Structure formats: C-alpha cells, structure tokens
N, C-alpha and C positions, 0 to 999 in steps of 0.2 A: 558505428559500433560494429564490432566483429560478430559474425554469425555464431561463434561459440559462446558468446556472452548473452545469447538470447535463448529463452526456453519456449518451446511451442506452447501456446495457450491451451491447445487441445490436449496435449500430454499432461499439463498441470491439472486440468479439469478431471481427466481420467484418474490420475494418481490420487487426488484429493476427493474424488467422488462428488464433484460439485457441478452445477449447471454452468454452461458457458455464458449464459445471460448475466450471471453474477459479475463476471469479469467486465462485460460491456457496461453494466450498470456502474461499476466502480470507475471505469474510464469516463463515462458520460458525466459523472459527478466530479471528476477531476482528482480523485483520490490516488489513482495509479495512471501510469502512461504505458501504452503498448506500441509496438512497432509492426507495421505490415510489410511483408516481403513476399512478393510473388503470390498474392492472394491468400497468404497464410498470416495469422496473427501470432506475434511473439511477445513475450514478456522479458524485459531487460533483467539481467541477473540481480542488479541492485534494487529491483522492485519486489523481489520474491519474499523477502522478510516482511515487508509491509503487507503484501497480499496474503500471506499466511496468517498474519495477525487479524486481518479483516475476515478471513474465512472462519477463524475460530470465533470471532465476535458474532458473526451472522449465523453460522450453523450450530455452534456449541452453546453460545450464550443467548441465542434467539434475539439478537439486537437487529432492528431494521436498518436500512440504508441511511435514513436520516439520523438515527442514533449514532451510527458509525461515523458519519460526517461530523457530528457534534463532538464526539469523543476525540476524534483526530484533531479537531480544531483546538480543543481544550488542552490536550497533551502537548501540542506544539506551542501553545501559549505558555504553559508551565515550563517547558524546556527553555524557551527564550527568557523567561523571568529568572530561571536558575542561572543561566549564563550571565545575565545582567547583574545578579547578586554577586556572583563570583568576580566579575570585573570590578564592581564597587568595593568588595573586600580587598582585592589586590591593590586598588588605588589607595585605600586607607592605610594599608601596611606599608 
C-alpha cells in the first residue's frame, strides 16, 4: 500500500479529538486494520469511513465497544441478506 493512502493515526485522533486507545481497541476487536511503518501507526484510507462511523457511535451515541461490535455484525448480516435477496430476484426474473 502506498504511503499516500495511509493516514497517520495520531493525526486522525487529533482531528477528531479522540483517544488513541480507541483506535487500538477497535483494532484489537478486529473492527479496523491499521498499518505500522517505522514505529508509527497508520490507518488505510479505505478504513476511514468505517472508523468515523465507529467514532460517532462511541462518542456521540455513547455506545460501548461491545455494542459497536454487535451493530457492525448485524449491519453486515443485513447487507449480505439484501445481496442474497437481489440475487434471488434476478434469478426469478
């Protein structure tokens, strides 16, 4: 992955006024992936949208990490079911 596709986790935390430990907690739970380059932690650009969603859930809606994991699992399940329904509809037509 190119360096320009990576956002420093430290900068993300400063911009969003959040604790760095939140990012490590999300990484430990498998909700996001981060990359380490020369002792610095970076967030891939394609993870930013998910990370911002988790920040809003945690800080704005006051949902704990376990709740975020559950919500993420259920949203993924709904998305997969919607894809399956669309495939079945296409097969019927």
